[in-house]
C-alpha positions in Angstrom: 1.1 12.4 14.2 2.4 15.7 15.5 4.9 17.0 18.0 2.4 16.0 20.7 3.4 12.4 20.0 7.1 13.2 19.9 7.5 13.6 16.2 10.3 16.1 15.3 10.0 15.9 11.5 7.3 14.3 9.3 7.6 13.4 5.7 4.2 13.9 4.2 3.8 12.3 0.8 0.9 12.6 -1.6 2.5 10.7 -4.5 1.0 7.3 -3.5 -2.3 8.9 -2.9 -2.9 10.7 -6.2 -0.2 13.5 -6.2 2.4 14.0 -8.9 5.8 14.2 -7.2 4.1 15.8 -4.2 5.9 15.5 -1.0 6.3 17.9 1.9 8.5 18.0 5.0 6.7 19.2 8.1 9.2 20.2 10.8 7.8 20.7 14.4 11.1 22.0 15.9 12.4 25.4 15.1 16.0 24.4 15.6 15.8 21.6 13.1 13.9 23.8 10.6 16.7 26.3 10.4 19.2 23.8 9.2 16.8 21.9 6.9 16.9 24.5 4.0 20.8 24.2 3.9 20.7 20.4 4.3 18.2 19.8 1.6 20.1 22.1 -0.9 23.4 20.4 -0.1 21.7 16.9 -0.7 20.4 18.0 -4.0 16.8 17.8 -3.0 15.6 21.2 -4.3 13.6 21.1 -7.5 13.3 24.1 -9.7 9.8 25.6 -9.6 8.9 23.3 -6.7 6.1 25.6 -5.6 4.2 24.5 -8.7 4.4 21.0 -7.6 3.5 21.9 -4.1 0.4 23.8 -5.4 -1.2 20.4 -5.7 -1.7 20.3 -2.0 -4.4 23.0 -2.4 -6.7 20.5 -4.0 -5.3 17.6 -2.2 -6.3 19.0 1.3 -9.5 20.7 0.1 -12.7 19.2 1.5 -10.7 16.3 2.9 -9.9 14.9 -0.6 -6.7 13.1 0.7 -8.7 11.4 3.4 -11.4 10.3 0.9 -8.6 8.8 -1.4 -7.0 6.9 1.6 -10.5 5.6 2.8 -11.3 4.4 -0.6 -7.9 2.6 -1.0 -8.4 1.1 2.5 -11.9 0.0 1.5 -10.6 -1.8 -1.7 -8.0 -3.6 0.5 -10.6 -4.7 2.9 -12.8 -6.0 0.0 -9.7 -7.9 -1.4 -8.8 -9.2 2.0 -12.3 -10.5 2.8 -12.7 -12.1 -0.6 -9.3 -14.0 -0.3 -10.1 -15.2 3.1 -13.1 -17.0 1.6 -10.8 -19.2 -0.4 -9.6 -22.5 0.9 -5.9 -22.5 1.9 -5.6 -18.8 2.1 -4.7 -16.8 5.3 -3.4 -13.4 6.2 0.0 -12.9 7.6 -1.3 -9.8 9.3 -4.7 -8.1 9.7 -5.5 -5.7 6.9 -5.5 -2.3 8.5 -4.6 -0.1 5.6 -4.3 -0.4 1.8 -1.9 -3.4 1.7 -2.9 -7.0 2.0 -0.4 -9.7 2.9 -2.0 -13.1 2.1 -0.3 -16.5 2.4 -1.6 -18.4 -0.6 -1.2 -21.8 -2.1 1.5 -21.9 -4.8 -1.1 -23.1 -7.4 -3.1 -19.9 -6.7 0.0 -17.8 -7.1 0.6 -19.4 -10.5 -3.1 -18.8 -11.6 -2.8 -15.2 -10.6 0.5 -14.7 -12.5 -0.9 -16.6 -15.5 -3.9 -14.1 -15.6 -1.5 -11.2 -15.7 -2.0 -10.1 -12.0 1.0 -8.0 -10.8 2.2 -8.1 -7.3 5.3 -8.9 -5.2 6.2 -11.9 -3.2 7.2 -10.9 0.3 9.9 -12.0 2.5 9.1 -14.6 5.1 11.7 -13.0 7.4 9.2 -10.3 8.3 6.7 -12.8 9.8 6.1 -13.3 13.5 7.9 -16.3 15.0 4.6 -18.1 15.3 3.8 -17.8 11.5 5.3 -20.0 8.8 4.9 -20.4 5.1 4.7 -24.0 4.0 6.5 -25.5 1.1 3.2 -25.4 -1.0 2.6 -21.8 -0.1 3.8 -18.3 -0.9 3.5 -15.0 1.0 2.5 -12.1 -1.3 2.0 -8.3 -1.1 -1.1 -6.8 -2.8 -1.7 -3.0 -2.7 -4.7 -1.0 -3.5 -4.9 2.7 -4.1 -7.1 5.7 -4.8 -7.1 4.5 -8.4 -8.1 0.9 -7.7 -11.4 0.0 -9.4 -13.8 -2.2 -7.4 -14.5 -4.2 -10.6 -10.8 -4.9 -10.9 -10.6 -6.1 -7.2 -13.7 -8.4 -7.9 -12.0 -9.7 -11.1 -8.9 -10.7 -9.2 -11.1 -12.5 -6.6 -12.9 -14.2 -9.4 -9.6 -15.3 -11.0 -8.4 -16.5 -7.6 -11.6 -18.4 -6.9 -11.3 -20.2 -10.3 -7.7 -21.0 -9.6 -8.6 -22.6 -6.3 -11.5 -24.4 -8.0 -9.2 -25.8 -10.7 -6.8 -27.0 -7.9 -9.6 -28.8 -6.1 -10.7 -30.5 -9.4 -7.3 -31.9 -10.1 
């Protein structure tokens, strides 16, 4: 993820990994860096006292804290993914490789999760590979875990999902 891979500018965000409004722009080419200050001011992207916000990076990078947060979020997604795959009628649109899970679930399960107050987004089927389709009785959803996800909450979601599937089988 550096100039060695052909990256010119990298947007490095900490907001979704525990930071408060913490974003950095890393510029690998000097010719692009020179114009960046002017361009960001002209676009209205300069915040007063931004150095105080940027100070969060001190703790964020210390002792690999940012990587620990990311690993934890990914582990919660893996737990969620594995648990969902044990349920009948559930499959993944893509393998879980980070903190997002894209299961294709029966609509009855979607209804059970929503009735229990689980918040998530339905996802567009247009993003699926040509070989994958969502049936009339199914829905593609997006579930996201984070550094703040609690394992007991992930397990509770899986419990709710399991009982939703069990109710469907009983009917």
